[in-house]
N, C-alpha and C positions, 0 to 999 in steps of 0.2 A: 318404456316402456312403447316408444314411437315405432320402434325397429322391431323388435317382437309383433307387434301388432300388423306390421309390413310382413315378416316374415309367416305369420298364420295368413295373412289374404293370399298370400303366392300359394301357401301348402293348399287352403280350401278351392283356388283356382285352378290348382296342377289333378288335384281330386276329381274335382267338376270335370276335368278336360277328358280325365281316363273314365271317367260314365259315360260323356258322352260316344268317346271310343267304343264302347261296351255297347254302346244304344247303335253304334253302324253297325259292329261286327254281329248284333242281333236281327239287325236288315235282311245282312248277307246271308247269315247260317243258317236260321227259322225255317221250318219247311212250310207253314202255311202262312197267310195275312193276316190270321190272328193271332197267331204265335207271334207274329213279328209285331203287330201293332202293340201288345201287350207289350213286349220288350220295348220297345222305342219310347212309348211313352212313359214309362216308369223312369229309365235310366237317364230318358233326356230331363223330365222335371229333375231331377234330382242333380243332375249337372247344371243345368242353367240355376237352380237354386244356390249351387257351390260356388260358383264363377260367379254369379251376382252378389257372394257373401264376398269372396277374394276381394271384387272392387269396392264395397263399400268399406274393407277392413284397411284395402291398400290407401284407397285415396283420403278417408277418413275426414269428408265433408258432410254437411248435411244434406247439401241439395242433391251431390252424387249418391249417397247413401239411401236417402228416401225415392229416387228414380229407380236403384236397384231393389229396395222390396218391394215397388210397384209392379217391376217388372217381375218378380220373382209369383207374387199374387198372378198377376196376368195367365202365370205360365202354369198353377194351381189350379185356378179355378177352369182356364179353354183347353189346357193339355187332353186331361180324360173325358173331357164332355164333347170334342170335338171326336175323340178316338173311338168314343162309344156310337156317336151316330155315324162315324163311316163303314165302324164292324157291323155296324145293325143293316145299312143300304146292301154294305157287301153280302153279310146272310139271307137276306131278303131277295138280292139278285142271283142267288144261288152261287154263290162261291164254292168253290170245294172245299171240304175239311182237311185236313192232315189224313193219311189212310191209315195211321194208329190213335187217332180220337178215339177214344172210348164211350161218351156220353154227351148226346147233343141233346141238352134239357130244352132247347125250344123247339123240337121236331113234335108236330102235333098240335102246340099249343097256340100259333098263332094263327089266326083267322085274317088272311090276304085280304079278304072282302071289306072286312069291319074294322080291321087292322087293332086287334082286340085282343091283348094277351090272355091267354084263360089260366086261372093257377087257385090252387085250393079245392073248393067244394066246386066249383065248377067243370073241375074237370073230374070229380066223382059222381056228379049229378047233371051230366049234361042236358044241355033242352034237348027236345022232342027232334026228332030227325038229324041232328047232329050226331056225328061220330068222333070218337077222341082220337084219332090217328089216321 
């Protein structure tokens, strides 16, 4: 059983490394910042999770497994939040979108003075003197 768990840990670590490789390739190959960030955060988070699973299975000690779980939870909680904050800052500082981007859902919905994002009824009934776009 011990050898099986170590083999399973090695497979998980290699799979995690492959996801990290895909993340790195996405950073190089994708056309704009927003697609790169989407690719890198998803693949890197899964890659780190699989590598930490491999570490926990390989060592089979509670202290190491606890640290691996903590590192995975930290990545799951902070990675998407950090990517969202960076993408938001990039969007509002006029980072250019890819030329084949079909839809910009934020265009005309964000008030740069009040930092309020309009949605739903606010778009259908704008305040007096305000335009939608």
